[in-house]
All heavy atoms as an XYZ file, in Angstrom:
803
protein
N     128.943     81.338    129.086
C     128.933     81.521    127.655
C     128.423     82.932    127.349
O     127.399     83.356    127.833
C     128.019     80.473    127.005
C     127.855     80.760    125.547
S     126.622     79.845    124.570
C     126.130     78.458    125.458
N     129.143     83.642    126.535
C     128.756     84.988    126.137
C     128.012     84.915    124.801
O     128.467     84.279    123.873
C     129.985     85.880    126.009
C     129.641     87.310    125.698
C     130.881     88.163    125.617
C     130.471     89.579    125.256
N     131.597     90.472    125.147
N     126.871     85.594    124.757
C     126.119     85.623    123.509
C     126.315     86.975    122.845
O     126.520     87.988    123.506
C     124.617     85.385    123.753
O     124.131     86.394    124.640
C     124.370     84.017    124.358
N     126.254     86.969    121.531
C     126.393     88.216    120.782
C     125.157     89.077    120.949
O     124.073     88.572    121.193
C     126.596     87.915    119.293
C     127.944     87.345    118.982
C     128.174     87.246    117.486
O     127.725     88.145    116.756
O     128.812     86.277    117.076
N     125.339     90.362    120.782
C     124.225     91.293    120.848
C     123.275     91.015    119.685
O     123.702     90.818    118.552
C     124.732     92.733    120.758
C     123.643     93.756    120.890
C     124.184     95.171    120.822
O     125.347     95.387    121.209
O     123.444     96.049    120.371
N     121.997     90.967    119.998
C     120.971     90.716    118.982
C     120.881     91.896    118.026
O     120.809     93.042    118.441
C     119.624     90.482    119.666
C     118.448     90.464    118.725
C     118.342     89.489    117.732
C     117.445     91.411    118.817
C     117.262     89.459    116.866
C     116.365     91.391    117.953
C     116.269     90.414    116.982
O     115.207     90.396    116.136
N     120.910     91.589    116.733
C     120.777     92.601    115.693
C     119.631     92.200    114.781
O     119.756     91.254    114.000
C     122.080     92.737    114.900
C     123.227     93.242    115.730
C     124.503     93.305    114.937
C     125.630     93.709    115.860
N     126.928     93.577    115.232
N     118.487     92.893    114.878
C     117.340     92.529    114.039
C     117.697     92.547    112.556
O     118.443     93.408    112.094
C     116.306     93.619    114.364
C     116.704     94.128    115.710
C     118.200     94.025    115.756
N     117.171     91.594    111.839
C     117.410     91.461    110.398
C     116.104     91.747    109.657
O     115.464     90.853    109.118
C     117.920     90.052    110.076
C     119.193     89.677    110.804
C     120.377     90.508    110.361
O     120.609     90.694    109.179
N     121.113     91.021    111.323
N     115.693     92.993    109.649
C     114.439     93.406    109.033
C     114.578     93.389    107.507
O     115.567     93.867    106.960
C     114.046     94.826    109.503
C     112.762     95.295    108.833
C     113.899     94.859    111.017
N     113.578     92.823    106.852
C     113.559     92.832    105.391
C     113.062     94.199    104.948
O     112.018     94.673    105.402
C     112.664     91.706    104.843
C     113.265     90.353    105.242
C     112.492     91.822    103.332
C     112.389     89.166    104.922
N     113.825     94.843    104.088
C     113.469     96.179    103.613
C     112.276     96.092    102.672
O     112.347     95.488    101.608
C     114.666     96.804    102.900
C     114.402     98.212    102.398
O     113.357     98.810    102.773
O     115.227     98.725    101.631
N     111.185     96.708    103.083
C     109.979     96.729    102.255
C     109.658     98.146    101.775
O     108.554     98.406    101.301
C     108.766     96.183    103.038
O     108.547     97.004    104.190
C     108.981     94.738    103.467
N     110.635     99.042    101.874
C     110.386    100.440    101.525
C     110.063    100.627    100.039
O     109.485    101.649     99.660
C     111.584    101.316    101.917
O     112.744    100.905    101.218
N     110.397     99.631     99.227
C     110.114     99.735     97.791
C     108.732     99.192     97.420
O     108.362     99.186     96.248
C     111.187     99.002     96.986
C     111.278     97.528     97.341
O     110.919     97.150     98.474
O     111.722     96.737     96.489
N     107.965     98.758     98.411
C     106.640     98.191     98.163
C     105.580     99.219     98.539
O     105.585     99.758     99.646
C     106.414     96.897     98.979
C     105.020     96.339     98.739
C     107.483     95.871     98.665
N     104.683     99.476     97.618
C     103.566    100.373     97.881
C     102.288     99.541     97.917
O     102.015     98.772     96.996
C     103.470    101.448     96.794
C     102.465    102.528     97.137
C     102.539    103.692     96.165
O     103.642    103.999     95.674
O     101.474    104.287     95.902
N     101.524     99.710     98.984
C     100.286     98.949     99.091
C      99.201     99.569     98.232
O      98.976    100.782     98.295
C      99.805     98.910    100.547
C     100.640     98.110    101.540
C     100.001     98.163    102.920
C     100.803     96.680    101.082
N      98.508     98.759     97.454
C      97.383     99.279     96.681
C      96.276     99.751     97.628
O      96.072     99.172     98.697
C      96.911     98.067     95.873
C      97.982     97.051     95.976
C      98.762     97.353     97.206
N      95.571    100.792     97.234
C      94.498    101.346     98.071
C      93.401    100.338     98.345
O      92.748    100.399     99.386
C      93.912    102.610     97.442
C      94.736    103.835     97.764
C      93.991    105.120     97.455
O      92.784    105.212     97.746
O      94.640    106.027     96.928
N      93.179     99.402     97.424
C      92.096     98.439     97.645
C      92.401     97.468     98.784
O      91.538     96.695     99.200
C      91.744     97.695     96.360
C      92.873     96.837     95.812
O      94.040     97.072     96.167
O      92.576     95.934     95.011
N      93.629     97.521     99.332
C      93.965     96.692    100.491
C      93.664     97.390    101.821
O      93.856     96.802    102.884
C      95.442     96.272    100.453
C      95.824     95.263     99.381
C      97.298     94.892     99.511
C      94.957     94.019     99.453
N      93.182     98.633    101.762
C      92.910     99.382    102.990
C      91.947     98.645    103.928
O      92.216     98.574    105.132
C      92.403    100.803    102.665
O      93.414    101.472    101.906
C      92.104    101.590    103.923
N      90.839     98.083    103.429
C      89.964     97.350    104.358
C      90.664     96.149    105.002
O      90.468     95.876    106.186
C      88.794     96.892    103.480
C      88.793     97.826    102.308
C      90.239     98.176    102.090
N      91.497     95.452    104.233
C      92.253     94.327    104.786
C      93.248     94.827    105.820
O      93.408     94.219    106.885
C      92.973     93.562    103.670
C      93.868     92.405    104.110
C      93.080     91.362    104.896
C      94.545     91.781    102.896
N      93.909     95.916    105.523
C      94.870     96.506    106.451
C      94.201     96.821    107.785
O      94.718     96.490    108.853
C      95.464     97.777    105.845
C      96.294     98.660    106.768
C      97.507     97.926    107.287
C      96.694     99.922    106.049
N      93.035     97.433    107.731
C      92.327     97.794    108.962
C      91.855     96.551    109.713
O      91.932     96.494    110.932
C      91.154     98.724    108.641
C      90.641     99.488    109.818
C      91.630    100.439    110.478
O      92.618    100.866    109.835
O      91.430    100.763    111.660
N      91.402     95.531    108.971
C      90.984     94.283    109.617
C      92.174     93.596    110.296
O      92.050     93.072    111.407
C      90.341     93.350    108.595
N      93.329     93.618    109.634
C      94.538     93.043    110.236
C      94.951     93.808    111.481
O      95.321     93.212    112.496
C      95.691     93.039    109.230
C      95.680     91.951    108.183
C      96.753     92.224    107.129
C      95.898     90.595    108.813
N      94.902     95.138    111.411
C      95.281     95.959    112.560
C      94.377     95.655    113.753
O      94.849     95.515    114.888
C      95.211     97.441    112.194
N      93.087     95.550    113.492
C      92.140     95.222    114.575
C      92.474     93.850    115.142
O      92.481     93.660    116.361
C      90.710     95.263    114.065
C      89.702     94.908    115.141
C      88.277     94.987    114.639
C      87.316     94.588    115.765
N      85.918     94.705    115.366
N      92.769     92.894    114.274
C      93.080     91.544    114.740
C      94.392     91.493    115.526
O      94.513     90.734    116.491
C      93.103     90.570    113.565
C      92.922     89.152    114.019
O      91.941     88.831    114.677
N      93.863     88.298    113.662
N      95.363     92.288    115.119
C      96.622     92.394    115.882
C      96.302     92.835    117.311
O      96.789     92.260    118.287
C      97.603     93.383    115.207
C      98.734     93.776    116.150
C      98.166     92.787    113.927
N      95.462     93.862    117.423
C      95.080     94.348    118.756
C      94.319     93.275    119.532
O      94.592     93.050    120.716
C      94.230     95.617    118.645
C      93.710     96.070    119.970
N      94.530     96.608    120.942
C      92.460     96.036    120.505
C      93.805     96.894    122.006
N      92.544     96.564    121.771
N      93.371     92.613    118.873
C      92.570     91.591    119.551
C      93.453     90.448    120.058
O      93.247     89.946    121.174
C      91.487     91.055    118.612
C      90.449     92.092    118.209
C      89.615     92.607    119.368
O      89.186     91.795    120.212
O      89.393     93.831    119.435
N      94.426     90.014    119.260
C      95.345     88.963    119.690
C      96.193     89.412    120.868
O      96.394     88.671    121.830
C      96.239     88.509    118.530
C      95.555     87.518    117.637
O      95.312     86.390    118.029
N      95.212     87.948    116.435
N      96.704     90.646    120.786
C      97.495     91.195    121.884
C      96.660     91.237    123.158
O      97.113     90.800    124.223
C      97.982     92.610    121.506
C      98.602     93.321    122.651
C      99.900     93.239    123.067
C      97.941     94.220    123.555
N     100.089     94.027    124.179
C      98.897     94.637    124.491
C      96.640     94.702    123.660
C      98.586     95.516    125.528
C      96.327     95.579    124.684
C      97.298     95.980    125.605
N      95.431     91.759    123.054
C      94.562     91.884    124.227
C      94.219     90.513    124.813
O      94.243     90.322    126.032
C      93.292     92.648    123.858
N      93.906     89.561    123.939
C      93.574     88.217    124.413
C      94.738     87.605    125.191
O      94.540     86.984    126.239
C      93.211     87.333    123.221
C      92.787     85.933    123.603
C      92.392     85.123    122.386
O      93.033     85.186    121.336
N      91.323     84.361    122.505
N      95.952     87.800    124.683
C      97.141     87.275    125.369
C      97.322     87.940    126.736
O      97.589     87.271    127.729
C      98.377     87.476    124.496
C      99.652     86.930    125.104
C      99.678     85.408    125.246
O      98.927     84.711    124.545
O     100.459     84.920    126.080
N      97.174     89.259    126.786
C      97.332     89.965    128.064
C      96.272     89.518    129.070
O      96.585     89.273    130.226
C      97.232     91.489    127.883
C      98.349     92.128    127.099
C      99.722     91.848    127.716
N     100.786     92.202    126.815
C     101.267     91.429    125.844
N     100.776     90.245    125.634
N     102.255     91.822    125.088
N      95.036     89.414    128.618
C      93.961     88.992    129.519
C      94.226     87.583    130.033
O      94.035     87.302    131.222
C      92.587     89.104    128.806
C      92.238     90.589    128.599
C      91.496     88.397    129.602
C      91.081     90.847    127.653
N      94.722     86.696    129.183
C      95.030     85.327    129.617
C      96.172     85.303    130.637
O      96.294     84.360    131.407
C      95.364     84.435    128.424
O      96.659     84.699    127.924
N      96.993     86.367    130.634
C      98.091     86.483    131.596
C      97.655     87.191    132.876
O      98.467     87.441    133.760
C      99.259     87.251    130.971
C      99.901     86.538    129.805
C     100.871     87.433    129.036
O     100.922     88.642    129.211
N     101.635     86.816    128.153
N      96.364     87.541    132.957
C      95.845     88.164    134.168
C      95.772     89.683    134.141
O      95.464     90.311    135.153
N      96.057     90.290    132.989
C      95.986     91.744    132.873
C      94.521     92.175    132.777
O      93.677     91.447    132.256
C      96.724     92.228    131.629
C      98.211     92.170    131.741
C      98.985     91.046    131.691
C      99.100     93.260    131.911
N     100.310     91.381    131.815
C     100.407     92.740    131.950
C      98.932     94.634    132.030
C     101.533     93.537    132.114
C     100.051     95.439    132.175
C     101.324     94.889    132.225
N      94.234     93.375    133.277
C      92.910     93.976    133.172
C      93.065     95.441    132.793
O      94.174     95.998    132.816
C      92.116     93.874    134.484
O      92.862     94.496    135.533
C      91.816     92.424    134.856
N      91.935     96.053    132.461
C      91.946     97.471    132.090
C      92.289     98.326    133.312
O      91.830     98.084    134.418
C      90.582     97.903    131.541
C      90.498     99.391    131.341
C      91.050     99.975    130.212
C      89.928    100.209    132.305
C      91.023    101.350    130.039
C      89.889    101.588    132.138
C      90.442    102.153    131.004
O      90.421    103.502    130.840
N      93.096     99.343    133.056
C      93.388    100.363    134.059
C      93.671    101.659    133.336
O      94.213    101.647    132.225
N      93.289    102.778    133.922
C      93.494    104.068    133.254
C      94.960    104.353    132.978
O      95.296    105.013    132.000
C      92.869    105.194    134.080
C      91.365    105.212    133.982
C      90.752    106.468    134.563
O      91.411    107.534    134.573
O      89.601    106.371    135.004
N      95.836    103.862    133.863
C      97.275    104.020    133.673
C      97.923    102.651    133.728
O      97.538    101.806    134.527
C      97.873    104.931    134.749
C      97.386    106.349    134.651
C      98.172    107.268    135.536
C      97.625    108.675    135.327
N      98.541    109.696    135.695
N      98.931    102.473    132.889
C      99.629    101.191    132.872
C     100.365    100.995    134.189
O     101.044    101.896    134.689
C     100.609    101.140    131.702
C     101.333     99.817    131.623
C     102.193     99.702    130.416
N     102.952     98.466    130.455
C     103.514     97.923    129.416
N     103.428     98.511    128.232
N     104.185     96.800    129.532
N     100.213     99.797    134.733
C     100.897     99.419    135.966
C     101.278     97.952    135.814
O     100.432     97.063    135.934
C      99.974     99.633    137.171
C     100.662     99.356    138.498
O     101.512     98.435    138.567
O     100.338    100.050    139.483
N     102.555     97.701    135.509
C     103.011     96.333    135.268
C     102.874     95.456    136.506
O     102.542     94.277    136.390
C     104.455     96.328    134.772
C     104.600     96.893    133.363
O     103.566     97.208    132.725
O     105.737     97.019    132.888
N     103.128     96.012    137.683
C     103.040     95.221    138.915
C     101.612     94.755    139.173
O     101.386     93.627    139.611
C     103.556     96.037    140.102
N     100.646     95.611    138.875
C      99.231     95.263    139.085
C      98.581     94.677    137.836
O      97.405     94.326    137.852
C      98.451     96.501    139.525
C      98.868     97.028    140.884
C      98.056     98.261    141.238
C      98.509     98.831    142.579
N      97.784    100.077    142.892
N      99.348     94.594    136.753
C      98.865     94.093    135.470
C      97.639     94.878    134.984
O      96.622     94.307    134.626
C      98.569     92.593    135.534
C      99.810     91.747    135.709
C      99.498     90.279    135.559
C     100.780     89.464    135.578
N     100.515     88.048    135.359
N      97.789     96.199    134.962
C      96.750     97.089    134.454
C      97.256     97.737    133.172
O      98.426     98.128    133.090
C      96.424     98.187    135.479
C      95.900     97.721    136.833
C      95.748     98.922    137.770
C      94.572     96.988    136.689
N      96.371     97.858    132.174
C      96.780     98.468    130.906
C      95.616     99.248    130.305
O      94.510     98.720    130.189
C      97.243     97.403    129.919
C      98.156     97.914    128.871
N      97.759     98.814    127.905
C      99.467     97.683    128.642
C      98.785     99.105    127.126
N      99.835     98.426    127.548
N      95.861    100.503    129.903
C      94.786    101.334    129.351
C      94.332    100.933    127.947
O      93.289    101.391    127.490
C      95.390    102.741    129.344
C      96.858    102.515    129.255
C      97.120    101.246    130.026
N      95.070    100.061    127.289
C      94.696     99.654    125.925
C      93.891     98.361    125.889
O      93.621     97.840    124.811
C      95.938     99.537    125.046
S      96.700    101.130    124.706
N      93.485     97.864    127.042
C      92.631     96.682    127.062
C      91.179     97.119    126.890
O      90.338     96.992    127.776
C      92.838     95.880    128.354
C      94.123     95.069    128.376
C      94.350     94.439    129.741
C      94.115     94.007    127.290
N      90.943     97.643    125.707
C      89.633     98.127    125.289
C      89.449     97.737    123.826
O      90.417     97.377    123.156
C      89.520     99.673    125.455
C      90.637    100.385    124.677
C      89.508    100.069    126.924
C      90.561    101.903    124.709
N      88.217     97.795    123.314
C      88.023     97.473    121.894
C      88.865     98.376    120.991
O      89.098     99.551    121.298
C      86.524     97.718    121.673
C      85.913     97.550    123.022
C      86.950     98.065    123.999
N      89.301     97.812    119.880
C      90.138     98.540    118.914
C      89.536     99.884    118.538
O      90.244    100.891    118.469
C      90.322     97.670    117.659
C      91.131     98.319    116.571
C      92.516     98.380    116.661
C      90.512     98.866    115.454
C      93.267     98.966    115.661
C      91.253     99.456    114.446
C      92.631     99.508    114.553
O      93.384    100.105    113.563
N      88.227     99.906    118.325
C      87.553    101.136    117.904
C      87.670    102.254    118.932
O      87.568    103.424    118.596
C      86.060    100.849    117.619
C      85.817     99.922    116.457
C      86.040     98.437    116.765
O      86.173     98.046    117.948
O      86.103     97.666    115.787
N      87.910    101.907    120.181
C      88.013    102.906    121.250
C      89.454    103.319    121.549
O      89.688    104.198    122.373
C      87.358    102.374    122.533
C      85.873    102.144    122.393
C      85.270    101.498    123.628
O      85.867    101.471    124.697
N      84.080    100.956    123.475
N      90.412    102.693    120.880
C      91.815    103.035    121.114
C      92.104    104.456    120.656
O      91.534    104.932    119.670
C      92.735    102.100    120.322
C      92.913    100.685    120.820
C      93.733     99.894    119.812
C      93.555    100.658    122.184
N      93.037    105.122    121.326
C      93.516    106.410    120.806
C      94.170    106.176    119.439
O      94.712    105.097    119.169
C      94.563    106.854    121.834
C      94.351    106.002    123.033
C      93.684    104.745    122.569
N      94.120    107.160    118.578
C      94.634    107.015    117.218
C      96.100    106.574    117.199
O      96.488    105.757    116.366
C      94.455    108.323    116.439
C      94.708    108.191    114.965
C      93.820    107.183    114.238
O      92.678    106.927    114.674
O      94.279    106.630    113.219
N      96.923    107.070    118.125
C      98.337    106.685    118.118
C      98.527    105.195    118.387
O      99.481    104.588    117.894
C      99.166    107.532    119.095
C      98.797    107.393    120.557
C      97.743    108.388    121.029
O      97.133    109.073    120.191
O      97.543    108.479    122.247
N      97.633    104.581    119.139
C      97.701    103.132    119.362
C      97.254    102.382    118.115
O      97.822    101.346    117.770
C      96.861    102.724    120.567
C      97.387    103.232    121.891
C      98.761    102.687    122.246
O      99.090    101.544    121.850
O      99.512    103.407    122.914
N      96.240    102.891    117.426
C      95.801    102.275    116.177
C      96.917    102.330    115.138
O      97.118    101.383    114.377
C      94.553    102.968    115.639
C      93.304    102.694    116.441
C      92.127    103.424    115.817
C      90.857    103.216    116.592
N      89.718    103.947    116.001
N      97.660    103.431    115.110
C      98.772    103.580    114.166
C      99.815    102.488    114.416
O     100.351    101.909    113.477
C      99.393    104.991    114.263
C     100.736    105.068    113.560
C      98.427    106.029    113.707
N     100.092    102.188    115.666
C     101.047    101.129    116.000
C     100.592     99.796    115.404
O     101.372     99.073    114.771
C     101.192    101.021    117.526
C     102.134     99.935    117.952
C     103.514    100.149    117.977
C     101.662     98.685    118.324
C     104.384     99.137    118.360
C     102.520     97.672    118.704
C     103.884     97.914    118.724
O     104.743     96.914    119.089
N      99.298     99.468    115.600
C      98.764     98.219    115.061
C      98.746     98.237    113.532
O      99.032     97.226    112.891
C      97.356     97.966    115.598
C      97.346     97.681    117.097
O      98.332     97.105    117.597
O      96.357     98.031    117.757
N      98.411     99.381    112.946
C      98.404     99.492    111.478
C      99.803     99.309    110.911
O      99.976     98.662    109.876
C      97.851    100.848    111.052
C      96.358    100.948    111.167
C      95.869    102.279    110.629
N      94.512    102.520    111.064
C      94.124    103.562    111.790
N      94.987    104.495    112.147
N      92.865    103.694    112.146
N     100.809     99.874    111.561
C     102.186     99.746    111.062
C     102.619     98.285    111.028
O     103.277     97.853    110.077
C     103.150    100.579    111.905
C     103.028    102.052    111.634
O     102.463    102.478    110.631
N     103.534    102.859    112.542
N     102.250     97.533    112.048
C     102.549     96.104    112.058
C     101.885     95.427    110.865
O     102.498     94.617    110.155
C     102.058     95.460    113.368
O     102.739     96.077    114.461
C     102.301     93.958    113.391
N     100.640     95.785    110.616
C      99.883     95.189    109.511
C     100.434     95.611    108.155
O     100.523     94.794    107.236
C      98.410     95.573    109.635
O      97.907     95.103    110.869
N     100.795     96.880    108.021
C     101.373     97.375    106.772
C     102.634     96.591    106.436
O     102.809     96.117    105.303
C     101.686     98.887    106.852
C     102.630     99.324    105.737
C     100.402     99.700    106.792
N     103.516     96.436    107.399
C     104.770     95.721    107.139
C     104.525     94.261    106.809
O     105.223     93.680    105.978
C     105.728     95.874    108.322
C     106.333     97.258    108.414
C     107.022     97.695    107.117
O     107.808     96.912    106.537
O     106.770     98.835    106.678
N     103.517     93.653    107.428
C     103.174     92.267    107.114
C     102.697     92.153    105.671
O     103.159     91.286    104.915
C     102.093     91.750    108.085
O     102.606     91.811    109.421
C     101.688     90.323    107.748
N     101.776     93.029    105.282
C     101.270     93.000    103.904
C     102.373     93.292    102.892
O     102.453     92.636    101.844
C     100.124     94.003    103.741
C      98.814     93.628    104.431
C      97.834     94.790    104.382
C      98.220     92.379    103.811
N     103.233     94.244    103.189
C     104.322     94.570    102.276
C     105.280     93.391    102.106
O     105.747     93.115    101.000
C     105.067     95.815    102.772
C     104.285     97.100    102.575
C     104.982     98.244    103.267
C     105.517     99.225    102.275
N     106.212    100.364    102.922
N     105.559     92.683    103.186
C     106.438     91.516    103.096
C     105.788     90.421    102.256
O     106.458     89.776    101.442
C     106.787     90.981    104.481
C     107.675     89.729    104.486
C     109.010     89.986    103.784
C     107.891     89.233    105.882
N     104.487     90.216    102.414
C     103.774     89.224    101.606
C     103.923     89.562    100.123
O     104.268     88.703     99.309
C     102.283     89.157    102.017
C     102.151     88.518    103.413
C     101.459     88.387    100.989
C     100.784     88.662    104.035
N     103.685     90.829     99.781
C     103.784     91.247     98.379
C     105.223     91.174     97.870
O     105.472     90.719     96.750
C     103.220     92.657     98.209
C     101.715     92.801     98.492
C     101.302     94.262     98.430
C     100.896     91.953     97.540
N     106.177     91.607     98.691
C     107.588     91.575     98.280
C     108.057     90.146     98.053
O     108.920     89.889     97.213
C     108.464     92.263     99.319
C     109.910     92.351     98.902
C     110.703     93.251     99.795
C     112.100     93.401     99.244
N     112.487     94.768     99.057
N     107.470     89.211     98.766
C     107.842     87.794     98.644
C     107.237     87.128     97.415
O     107.444     85.947     97.189
C     107.417     87.036     99.907
O     108.096     87.560    101.032
N     106.480     87.916     96.639
C     105.948     87.390     95.392
C     104.526     86.850     95.475
O     103.992     86.354     94.481
N     103.899     86.946     96.627
C     102.534     86.477     96.757
C     101.573     87.559     96.282
O     101.874     88.744     96.330
C     102.213     86.110     98.212
C     102.956     84.905     98.688
C     104.195     85.040     99.315
C     102.443     83.625     98.509
C     104.897     83.935     99.758
C     103.130     82.508     98.953
C     104.359     82.674     99.566
N     100.419     87.134     95.826
C      99.376     88.075     95.398
C      98.219     87.947     96.373
O      97.878     86.846     96.804
C      98.905     87.766     93.984
C      99.979     87.992     92.934
C      99.427     87.748     91.549
C     100.488     87.724     90.491
N     101.203     88.859     90.175
N      97.614     89.064     96.674
C      96.439     89.083     97.548
C      95.238     89.354     96.647
O      95.147     90.413     96.022
C      96.565     90.148     98.651
C      97.793     89.856     99.506
C      95.297     90.205     99.487
C      98.150     90.947    100.490
N      94.355     88.371     96.572
C      93.200     88.470     95.698
C      91.942     88.439     96.570
O      91.760     87.530     97.377
C      93.164     87.302     94.682
C      94.443     87.326     93.847
C      91.929     87.383     93.804
C      94.654     86.101     92.993
N      91.097     89.435     96.388
C      89.865     89.500     97.156
C      88.857     88.485     96.628
O      88.600     88.414     95.418
C      89.274     90.899     97.079
C      88.060     91.076     97.963
C      87.611     92.517     98.013
O      88.178     93.386     97.386
N      86.566     92.769     98.775
N      88.304     87.695     97.540
C      87.269     86.733     97.153
C      86.000     87.481     96.795
O      85.692     88.529     97.353
C      86.998     85.769     98.305
N      85.276     86.941     95.857
C      84.043     87.602     95.418
C      82.834     87.034     96.111
O      82.754     86.011     96.606
C      83.891     87.474     93.908
C      84.999     88.237     93.226
C      84.846     88.225     91.717
O      83.717     88.183     91.235
O      85.882     88.255     91.056
């Protein structure tokens, strides 16, 4: 059986601007994205290594979020930004608890 080539169906969120007051939430989400990724890798037997080595399951990003290079933090933030934008585009409101 031949399957068709996968074509991602990304929802366009380019028309959504995140309010500045969501910045702390954005950063918390980005950190949590990293923590979830790291937890999954560690559960699969990966450990920290200065250079990534898939055969040995070594990865340089298995460190706390705060110690990540900025370009890695940007990757996690972008995931979080798109998540928040999709929530807002879908008509949901994000209200900070007092």
